[in-house]
KOLLUM-223388 format. One line per 8 residues: number of its first residue (from 1); their letters; for each residue x negated, y, z negated of C-alpha. Coordinates in nm, 3 decimals, padded with zeros to 5 digits. Each point is the difference from the previous one (the first is absolute). Layout:
REM KOLLUM-223388
NUM> A> X,Y,Z; ... .
***
This chain:
REM KOLLUM-223388
1> MLEEILSR> -00.759,00.505,03.196; 00.077,00.349,-00.116; 00.315,00.013,00.198; 00.094,-00.325,-00.172; -00.080,00.146,-00.340; 00.206,00.316,00.095; 00.309,-00.191,00.132; 00.324,00.062,-00.137 .
9> DNMTQAYN> 00.059,-00.349,-00.153; -00.341,-00.002,-00.133; 00.021,00.347,-00.176; 00.371,-00.089,-00.135; -00.143,-00.306,-00.153; -00.272,00.219,-00.165; 00.208,00.263,-00.114; 00.236,-00.247,-00.168 .
17> RVVSNKGS> -00.301,-00.181,-00.161; -00.133,00.341,-00.139; 00.320,00.103,-00.128; 00.069,-00.324,-00.180; -00.347,00.021,-00.145; 00.066,00.337,-00.161; -00.323,00.151,-00.149; -00.106,00.335,-00.078 .
25> SGIDGVEV> -00.052,00.286,00.213; -00.358,00.082,00.165; -00.177,00.328,00.002; 00.300,00.176,00.176; 00.233,-00.055,-00.275; 00.249,-00.145,00.248; 00.184,-00.308,-00.169; 00.109,-00.307,00.160 .
33> TSLKSEMD> 00.366,00.109,-00.019; -00.072,00.307,00.228; -00.180,-00.220,00.266; 00.282,-00.030,00.242; 00.073,00.367,00.010; -00.379,00.022,00.056; 00.019,-00.226,00.289; 00.298,00.173,00.146 .
41> TNWVFIKA> -00.195,00.320,-00.002; -00.345,-00.087,00.096; -00.025,-00.365,00.146; 00.008,00.137,00.366; -00.295,00.215,-00.049; -00.185,-00.278,-00.226; 00.056,-00.262,00.269; -00.147,00.226,00.276 .
49> SLLEGTYK> -00.315,00.076,-00.221; -00.052,-00.368,-00.053; 00.029,-00.092,00.353; -00.230,00.282,00.094; -00.259,-00.098,-00.258; 00.043,00.349,-00.187; 00.172,-00.122,-00.294; -00.184,00.080,-00.337 .
57> PKAVKRVE> 00.085,-00.190,-00.321; 00.028,00.169,-00.322; -00.250,-00.081,-00.294; 00.160,-00.252,-00.265; 00.076,00.087,-00.349; -00.222,-00.150,-00.230; 00.202,-00.190,-00.307; -00.180,-00.198,-00.266 .
65> IPKAKGGI> 00.153,-00.296,-00.205; -00.150,-00.218,-00.243; -00.124,-00.338,00.102; 00.133,-00.306,-00.172; -00.362,-00.095,-00.066; -00.096,00.313,-00.108; -00.145,00.321,00.187; 00.199,00.205,00.256 .
73> RQLGVPTV> 00.131,-00.075,00.320; 00.014,00.269,00.238; 00.299,00.035,00.258; 00.020,00.215,00.291; 00.366,00.102,00.093; 00.061,00.129,00.338; 00.264,00.209,00.104; 00.338,-00.138,00.080 .
81> TDRLIQQA> -00.056,00.060,00.354; -00.357,-00.163,00.022; 00.164,-00.294,-00.186; 00.242,-00.048,00.267; -00.257,00.017,00.268; -00.232,-00.231,-00.199; 00.285,-00.236,-00.034; 00.064,00.000,00.377 .
89> ISQVLSKT> -00.332,-00.083,00.080; -00.035,-00.257,-00.257; 00.300,-00.180,00.146; -00.120,-00.020,00.352; -00.360,-00.099,-00.103; 00.118,-00.274,-00.248; 00.160,-00.193,00.305; -00.348,00.011,00.180 .
97> LDQGFSAH> -00.205,-00.040,-00.296; 00.178,-00.233,-00.264; -00.003,-00.331,00.241; -00.368,00.006,00.005; -00.066,00.044,-00.403; -00.070,-00.309,-00.203; 00.269,-00.217,-00.166; -00.197,00.028,-00.327 .
105> SYGFRPGK> 00.075,00.411,-00.003; 00.339,00.070,-00.187; 00.006,00.352,-00.058; 00.192,00.262,00.174; 00.111,-00.246,00.276; 00.335,-00.075,00.143; 00.100,-00.365,-00.103; -00.253,-00.008,-00.274 .
113> NAHQAIVQ> 00.004,00.092,-00.394; -00.184,-00.035,-00.309; 00.205,-00.313,-00.124; -00.161,-00.188,00.304; -00.320,00.103,-00.105; 00.039,-00.111,-00.353; 00.144,-00.337,00.103; -00.283,-00.054,00.240 .
121> ARNYLNEG> -00.256,00.076,-00.288; 00.180,-00.244,-00.206; -00.041,-00.269,00.280; -00.356,00.061,00.026; -00.040,-00.053,-00.371; 00.198,-00.337,00.010; -00.229,-00.115,00.285; -00.292,00.010,-00.242 .
129> LHYIVDLD> -00.139,00.349,00.093; -00.022,00.117,-00.350; -00.294,00.266,00.036; 00.110,00.320,00.127; -00.198,00.290,00.134; 00.188,00.290,-00.076; -00.098,00.320,00.241; 00.049,00.352,-00.124 .
137> LENFFDQV> -00.042,00.264,00.278; -00.092,00.314,-00.167; 00.237,00.293,00.082; 00.082,-00.155,00.317; 00.239,00.248,00.154; -00.255,00.264,-00.073; -00.281,-00.165,00.143; 00.111,-00.117,00.378 .
145> NHDYLMHL> -00.230,00.108,00.277; 00.197,00.200,00.263; -00.245,-00.064,00.275; 00.007,-00.397,-00.079; 00.373,-00.019,-00.057; 00.065,00.204,00.345; -00.251,-00.246,00.164; 00.209,-00.310,-00.101 .
153> LSKHVSDK> 00.322,00.193,00.096; -00.122,00.077,00.354; -00.033,-00.393,00.093; 00.377,-00.011,-00.052; 00.125,00.344,00.102; -00.051,00.127,00.352; 00.198,00.309,-00.026; -00.249,00.281,-00.082 .
161> RVLKLIRL> 00.263,00.247,-00.117; 00.103,-00.241,-00.276; -00.363,-00.058,-00.124; -00.063,00.376,-00.013; 00.320,00.039,-00.195; -00.114,-00.262,-00.258; -00.323,00.174,-00.027; 00.152,00.321,-00.071 .
169> YLQSGVMV> 00.203,-00.170,-00.282; -00.314,-00.129,-00.147; -00.163,00.348,00.015; 00.295,00.203,-00.094; -00.137,00.083,-00.342; 00.125,00.022,-00.338; 00.146,00.285,-00.208; -00.153,00.034,-00.354 .
177> GGLVKPTE> 00.088,00.281,-00.205; 00.123,00.196,00.288; -00.300,-00.037,00.224; -00.023,-00.237,00.283; -00.314,-00.240,-00.014; -00.105,-00.189,00.323; 00.015,-00.389,-00.014; -00.310,-00.135,00.164 .
185> RGTPQGGP> 00.077,-00.361,-00.167; 00.296,-00.210,-00.103; 00.372,-00.065,00.096; 00.209,00.186,-00.255; 00.231,-00.228,-00.183; 00.363,00.127,00.000; 00.051,00.027,00.390; 00.176,-00.266,00.205 .
193> LSPLLSNV> -00.301,-00.044,00.232; -00.255,-00.098,-00.291; 00.100,-00.343,-00.083; -00.010,-00.093,00.376; -00.347,00.151,00.045; -00.139,-00.182,-00.306; 00.127,-00.336,00.166; -00.179,00.106,00.317 .
201> LLDKLDKE> -00.342,00.048,-00.207; 00.012,-00.291,-00.224; 00.126,-00.239,00.265; -00.370,-00.004,00.078; -00.058,-00.150,-00.326; 00.265,-00.258,00.045; -00.126,-00.100,00.324; -00.355,-00.053,-00.174 .
209> LESRGHRF> 00.164,-00.210,-00.293; 00.166,-00.216,00.247; -00.323,-00.061,00.224; -00.179,-00.114,-00.326; 00.293,-00.244,-00.077; 00.089,00.187,-00.294; 00.352,-00.051,-00.202; 00.113,00.354,-00.096 .
217> VRYGDDCS> 00.277,00.230,-00.078; 00.001,00.376,00.084; 00.275,00.263,-00.076; -00.114,00.338,00.107; -00.313,00.057,-00.169; 00.015,-00.286,-00.254; -00.183,-00.298,00.127; -00.072,-00.317,-00.160 .
225> IYVGSPRA> -00.175,-00.317,00.126; 00.047,-00.366,-00.134; -00.295,-00.231,-00.033; -00.076,-00.334,-00.167; -00.318,00.064,-00.178; -00.191,00.261,-00.212; -00.283,-00.049,00.252; 00.204,00.094,00.290 .
233> SARVLPSI> 00.166,00.307,-00.191; -00.350,00.128,-00.078; -00.074,-00.040,00.366; 00.307,00.170,00.151; 00.007,00.304,-00.216; -00.331,00.173,00.094; 00.036,-00.141,00.343; 00.348,00.184,00.071 .
241> THFIEKEL> -00.094,00.301,-00.189; -00.295,00.047,00.230; 00.223,-00.041,00.303; 00.251,00.274,-00.135; -00.253,00.234,-00.084; -00.177,-00.042,00.320; 00.236,-00.075,00.279; 00.319,00.168,-00.134 .
249> KLKVNRGK> -00.207,00.277,-00.163; 00.213,-00.017,-00.325; -00.108,-00.010,-00.366; 00.046,-00.317,-00.210; 00.057,00.065,-00.357; -00.252,-00.258,-00.180; 00.118,00.110,-00.341; 00.342,-00.149,00.059 .
257> SATRTPIT> -00.075,-00.254,00.291; -00.086,-00.343,-00.172; 00.075,-00.375,00.032; 00.300,-00.082,-00.232; 00.186,-00.313,-00.106; 00.387,-00.060,00.058; 00.064,00.087,-00.371; -00.205,00.315,-00.001 .
265> MTLLGYGF> 00.126,00.112,00.355; 00.284,00.243,00.073; 00.162,00.064,00.348; 00.255,00.267,00.068; 00.096,00.006,-00.336; 00.028,-00.383,-00.056; -00.196,-00.240,-00.186; -00.067,-00.391,00.000 .
273> YKNQSGYQ> 00.033,-00.262,-00.258; -00.024,-00.373,00.003; 00.250,-00.271,-00.083; 00.059,-00.365,00.076; 00.135,00.108,00.349; -00.308,00.203,00.079; -00.072,00.376,00.020; 00.323,00.207,-00.052 .
281> LRISPKSY> 00.084,00.372,00.003; 00.006,00.220,-00.311; 00.027,00.382,-00.029; -00.307,00.188,-00.101; -00.045,00.162,-00.335; -00.042,00.347,00.171; 00.298,-00.045,00.200; 00.201,-00.064,-00.326 .
289> GRLKGKLK> -00.188,00.317,-00.145; 00.103,00.204,00.304; 00.369,-00.093,-00.020; -00.007,00.072,-00.379; -00.151,00.331,00.068; 00.284,00.091,00.237; 00.272,-00.142,-00.219; -00.136,00.215,-00.290 .
297> QLTRKTWS> 00.046,00.305,00.241; 00.363,-00.089,00.088; 00.077,-00.061,-00.374; -00.143,00.304,-00.156; 00.229,00.131,-00.291; -00.078,00.372,00.089; 00.101,-00.047,00.360; 00.322,00.217,00.059 .
305> ISMCERLL> 00.185,-00.219,00.218; 00.337,-00.212,-00.029; -00.018,-00.359,-00.114; 00.184,-00.082,00.333; -00.269,00.175,00.226; -00.265,-00.182,-00.226; 00.138,-00.317,00.030; 00.024,00.025,00.395 .
313> RLKALCRG> -00.373,00.108,00.026; -00.100,-00.293,-00.226; 00.209,-00.249,00.215; -00.155,00.133,00.329; -00.359,-00.031,-00.151; 00.067,-00.354,-00.141; 00.144,-00.118,00.300; -00.275,00.092,00.229 .
321> WINYFRMA> -00.245,-00.142,-00.256; 00.169,-00.327,-00.019; 00.015,-00.025,00.395; -00.361,00.013,00.022; -00.101,-00.221,-00.286; 00.281,-00.246,00.045; -00.240,-00.281,00.100; -00.176,00.000,-00.355 .
329> YAKKHLQR> 00.080,-00.178,-00.302; 00.094,00.306,-00.241; 00.296,-00.105,-00.210; -00.128,00.018,-00.330; -00.191,00.325,00.050; 00.309,00.153,00.153; 00.221,-00.089,-00.295; -00.260,00.188,-00.236 .
337> IDEWVRSR> 00.007,00.311,00.234; 00.368,-00.005,00.000; 00.025,-00.016,-00.384; -00.244,00.307,-00.010; 00.199,00.181,00.264; 00.347,-00.054,-00.186; -00.164,00.122,-00.308; -00.130,00.340,00.175 .
345> LRYCIWKQ> 00.367,00.041,00.148; 00.140,-00.019,-00.342; -00.251,00.233,-00.116; 00.113,00.248,00.278; 00.357,-00.054,-00.090; -00.048,00.071,-00.373; -00.205,00.304,00.084; 00.281,00.120,00.216 .
353> WKKVRTKF> 00.255,-00.032,-00.273; -00.207,00.279,-00.190; 00.214,00.109,-00.289; 00.117,-00.212,-00.289; 00.367,00.020,00.069; -00.040,-00.112,00.362; -00.207,-00.292,-00.121; 00.255,-00.085,-00.268 .
361> KALVRLGI> 00.299,00.011,00.268; -00.198,-00.198,00.264; -00.095,-00.259,-00.247; 00.364,-00.059,-00.120; 00.124,-00.002,00.362; -00.255,-00.270,00.084; 00.134,-00.217,-00.288; -00.181,00.099,-00.304 .
369> GKGKAWEW> 00.145,00.014,-00.331; 00.048,00.389,-00.129; -00.227,-00.060,-00.313; -00.291,-00.141,00.211; 00.050,00.247,00.282; -00.031,00.275,-00.240; -00.306,-00.146,-00.160; -00.162,-00.033,00.315 .
377> ANTRKGGW> 00.096,00.332,00.158; -00.183,00.156,-00.283; -00.302,-00.209,-00.004; -00.336,00.147,00.006; -00.162,-00.286,00.149; -00.177,00.072,00.349; 00.192,-00.069,00.316; -00.212,-00.263,00.134 .
385> RISHSFIL> 00.033,-00.176,-00.316; 00.358,00.024,00.013; 00.029,-00.111,00.375; -00.109,-00.360,-00.145; 00.223,00.013,-00.299; 00.300,-00.207,-00.015; 00.231,00.292,00.003; -00.075,00.079,00.348 .
393> TCSITNDR> -00.047,-00.361,00.121; 00.325,-00.098,-00.125; 00.180,00.348,00.133; -00.173,00.077,00.322; -00.010,-00.362,00.091; -00.168,-00.178,00.301; 00.355,-00.058,00.151; 00.067,00.401,-00.055 .
401> LKQKGYVS> -00.320,00.091,00.168; 00.091,-00.227,00.293; 00.358,00.134,00.028; -00.176,00.379,00.011; -00.200,-00.130,00.309; -00.319,-00.153,-00.151; -00.094,-00.301,00.205; -00.319,-00.179,-00.161 .
409> LTEMYSRG> -00.322,-00.120,00.189; 00.065,-00.362,-00.119; 00.369,00.014,00.170; -00.142,00.153,00.313; -00.267,-00.261,00.015; 00.241,-00.290,-00.088; 00.223,00.115,00.290; -00.334,00.017,00.231 .
417> LST> -00.098,-00.366,-00.094; 00.358,-00.105,00.091; 00.028,00.158,00.353 .
***
């Protein structure tokens, strides 16, 4: 298997994937843009050490990012060389392992995605399974037991050199504050191998749920089980919690794991509501909140950036967001967000004009009479109030913003529904 991993075709595919994913440098400071020259210089020696079993992965760089639900998520960023090797391992292992994974597992797998998981959850609700056991695994990626994970891998991988290399990656350590700390547990998020290893471990949970006849959806460490009565949910939650903690040696967050109803349930950013046709998809309030937070950053009036560049970044953010949430009904909410964004853009433009004379000339150029233009150019009203005034809505119109390059969320959403 190691020779297959290090084959030219597999390594070329892995290289293209790592380069396309970009990402930051590891502890050695080598950027993805320098990976080709790094491989041209050192690959012969690296490959030889991998085949001989003497290769030593470098520690990962600790990066902390805020979680959407609060708290901090700790990422481990490998060096670009180790990312390349991990990607090559993952590609070959996936061919061997993925075909045995559960059909109810949707995360980090070829041909599977979050949209399929959400649609399946909605189908369960419309089948009458209105009680949802929502499981939260506490710090999952930091709690994985290495010995148990390697035991599971050894059932599918016979090449001991590959098993040794994977264990070396699990135990490569993490650099915090300039010091390398050993990693005795966990699979650091941030490396290409981590998602596959998480599926290897949690496939045991999938198989247990299947053996009990449960309907469920799992995406990474997010798992929800759909049952038909409160009594069933009260039985399933403690039973599955016991299995996870005893058999998988993981910890269930009892404060966040609970039985939920369809209206209170959120799954991968989506929520549910009911109409005459049954349960339908909506966007959760937290997802709207996160979007508004990102839009607020991109429309800061104090950000020194051209309006053209600002609008390009807005378009990229909105396109990705709409592509993900295109299955939900959201038109009215998006119209309100569009109005808010346009007001913020007008505020940015007003701020950029700065001087009274510049404001006067700009307003006249946009069709405002000289008297009114001079009056508003000299106003002492605050910029946010002016952004909502008739003077800017009549001069910096929606059509003019569109001509500048602003594409509204509502327009993107309508296009997505029509395709």
